N, C-alpha and C positions, 0 to 999 in steps of 0.2 A: 199951582192949583190942580192941574191935570194929574200930577204925580200923587197928590193927596187922595184924589178920587180913586185912582187905581189901587192904592194901598187899602182904602176902605172896602173896595170891592173884594179884594183878596182876603181881608179879614172876615168879611161876611160869608164868603164862600167856605172858608175854613170852619166857621161856626156851624154852618149848615151841614157840612160833611160829618162833623163830630156828632151832631144830633141824629143824622140819618144812621150812622154807625151804631149809636147807642140803641136806637129803635130796632134796628135789624138784629142786634144781639139779644134784645128782650124778646123779640118774636121767636128767635131761634131757641131761646131757653124754654119758652112755653111750649114750642112745638116738639122738641125732643126730650126735654126733661133731664138734661145732663147736669144741671146745676150751674150756679154762677162761677164757681172756681174753675170747673172744667172749661167753661166757655172762655174765660179770661186767659186760661193757660194756652188754649189753642190760638187765641188771638195774639198772645205774646210770642208764641212760637212762630206764627206766621210773619209777624213784624220783625222779630230779631234774628230769625234764621239766616237771612242774607248777611246781617252784621256779624253773626257768629262765624259763619264760613270765612268771611273776610279776615276776621281777627285770627282765626286758626291758620289761615294762609300766611299771615305775618308772624305770628308767635311761634309756630312749630319750627320753622327754620332757625329762629333765634335760639330756641331750646336745643335743637340739634347741634348748633354751633358751639354753645356752651358745653354740651356733653362731649363734643369732639375735643375741645380744649382740655377738659378734665381727663379724658381718656389719653390724650397725647402726653400729658404730664405723667400719668401712671405708667405709660409705655416707656417713657424715658427712665423712670425709676427702675422699672423691670429690666430694661436693657443694661443699665448700670450694674444691677445685681447680677445679671447673667454674665456680663463681662468679668466681674470680680470672681465669679464661680469658675469661669473658664480659665482665668489666670491661676487659680488654686489648683485646678485639675492638671493644667500644663506643668506646673511646678512638681506635682506628684509624679507625672509621667516622666519628667526629666530625672527625678530622683530614682524612680523604678528602673529607668534605662541605665542610669549610672550603676545601680546595684547589680543589674543583670550583666553589665560589662565586667564588673568586679568578680562576680561569680564565675563567669566564663574564663576570665584570666586565671583565677585560682584553680579552676579545674584543669586548665592546660598545665599549670605549674605542678599540680598533683600527678599528672600523667607524664611529666617530663622525666626522661631517663638519660642521664649522662652517658658518654661513651663507655665509661667504666662505672658499672652500677655500684661499686664500693664507695664512690665519691659521694659524701653527704651533700645535702642542699638545704639552704635556709631561705625561705620566702620572706621578702621584705617590701615595705611600702615606701615609695618615694615621698619624702616630706619637705624637701627644698630643692629648688633647681638653681642652676648657675645663670650667668648672663653672657653677654657677648664677649666679655674679657676673661671669663672663667666658666668653662663648660662643665665643671665638676658639679655633682649633686649629692644630696645626703639621703640616707635611708634610716628606717627606724629599728635597725638591728645592729648590735655591736658585739664586743668580746664576750659579754655575758650570754650571748646566743650562739657562740662558737664562730663568729666572724673575725677573721684575722687579716692583717695587712698582707697584701700579696694574693688574696683569694680572687679568682676570676669571677665575673658577674655576667649573667646572661638574662635575656628577657623571657617572657612566659612561653615563647616558641622555641627557646634554646639558642637564639642568635646572640653572638658575643656583643657585649656592651662595653666592658672595660675591666678595671681592676681596682680593688680596695687599696687606697693609699693612706688612709687614716682610720683609726677605729678607737672608740671609747666604749665604755661599758654598755651604753644604750643606743649608740648610733655609729654610723660609719660614713666615710666620704668615698665616692667613686669617681675615678678619672676615666672618662669615656675615650674610646679608641679614635674618635673623630677629632679630639683635641690635638692642637699642634704641639702641646707639651707632653703628650703621651709618647712612649716608645713605640716603634713600629711593631706590627704583629707579623710573626712568621707564618705564612700561609702557603698552601699548595693548590695547584689546579687539578682538574680531573686527569690530565695527562702526566702529572707528576712533577711539573715545573714548580720549583720552590722559590718564593720571593718574599719581599717585605711590603706590607701595606701600611701606609702612614696617613694620619689625618692632616687636614689643612687648617683646622680651627672650627669656625662656625658653619662652614660649608659641609654638605653631606658627601660631596665628591672627595674621594681619597686617591692618593697616588700609589700605584702598584709598580714595583720594580723587581726585575729578575736578573740576577747576575749569572753568568755562564748559562744563558738560555740556549736551548737547542731546538725548541719548537715554538710556534706562534700560539697566542691565546686569542680567544674569540669572545665577542660580546655575549653576555648572559651566562658565561661559565661560572659555576659555583666555586667560591674560595673557602677553604676550611683551614683551621689551625693545623700546622704541620708538626706541632710538638716542640716545646722549648722550656726554658727555665720559668717563664711566666705563665704560659698557657698549655694545658694538655692538648693532645691531638684530637682531631675529629669534631671540633666545634665549628658550626657554620658561622661565617663572618660576613661575606658579601658576595657580590656578583660583578664580573668584569663589565665595564661600561662600554669600552671601545676596543676594537680588534687591535692587536699589536704583534709585531714580529721582531725577532732578534736582529740586532745590528751590531756586528763585531762582538757577538756573544752577549750583548746586553739588551734587555727588553724593558721598555717603559710605556705604561698606559695608565688608565684610570679605572676605578671601581666605585661601587656604592655599597654602603653597609646594609645588611638586611634589617637590623633593628631600627625602629622609628623613635629616635631619641626625644622628639618633641611630644610624644604621646605616652611616655612611660609612667605607669602608675604602680605596677608591681614588678619586681625583679627577683632573680634567684642568685644567691651567692653560693658558688661551688666551693666546698671545703676541701680545696686542693692546694698543695704547695709543691715546691720543687722536689721535696723529699719523696713524693709519691709519683714522680714522673715515670719511673719504670713501670709502675702498675697501670698507669692510664694511657700510655703510648702503645698502640696495638701494632704499629709497624715502625721500623727504624728508618728515619729520614736523615740523610747526610746533612750536616751543617753547611751553610753557605757563608761566603765572605760577607762580613757586615759592611754596609754602605758607609761612606764617610759622612753622610748627612744625618746620621743618628743611630741609636741602638735598635735592638729588636727585642720582641717579647714573645 
């Protein structure tokens, strides 16, 4: 019963407040003359302003969150596009770098001058490489370009690589000096010691042997071809790797070739054969006794 009375009182109080508000608005209209619409607008603003502020406080973060998600998706797409573009540019840079390396190599070949300027040269591109069991490689020049079996081959700096062992009209096969199957190269030191340089196979280290040695050799000394039936004189071949002295007239040590065989792209075939030996040898070097372990070139 008490709860019902309390409810009735609350209802009555609410009715009274509504009536008082209506009367106050009527008086305000008559006093100021702003019109019914303006009065209701102000009243509505007064009543709903707190509600609007509360709604804004709730809705704005939600809108910002949705915008952030949309922007995140857009950023992911943009990042993917940028990554793809970067990949394309990197490929172009690699291509440009490769072309620059080729141009530099061809320029070195153009400026390369053999010991005897009368010896012709044929620039060639390496088109196939050998493997662990066969170090030979092929080039894209052959007999139609003046390349013959027996022609020496150097890199774009003039360092000895090997010799042409097979040639067709459009291609040729080169046997490198580091191959165990290659004949030894007859070389000499700056002091005039003449010996044989032989390859071990896939290793870059080569064996250097001097018979009838009279002087020691030292690390980093340059070895050049001494002139023979296979190679003209004066071609740079390698450098002594370890010091070595004669023992009972014989000297044995190691050397490394100057050419980087794993990076060959362009090579130069020297149009030289044994018949032009006298024209390409600038000094007379006495022949040495051939080692029993192989021939010489």
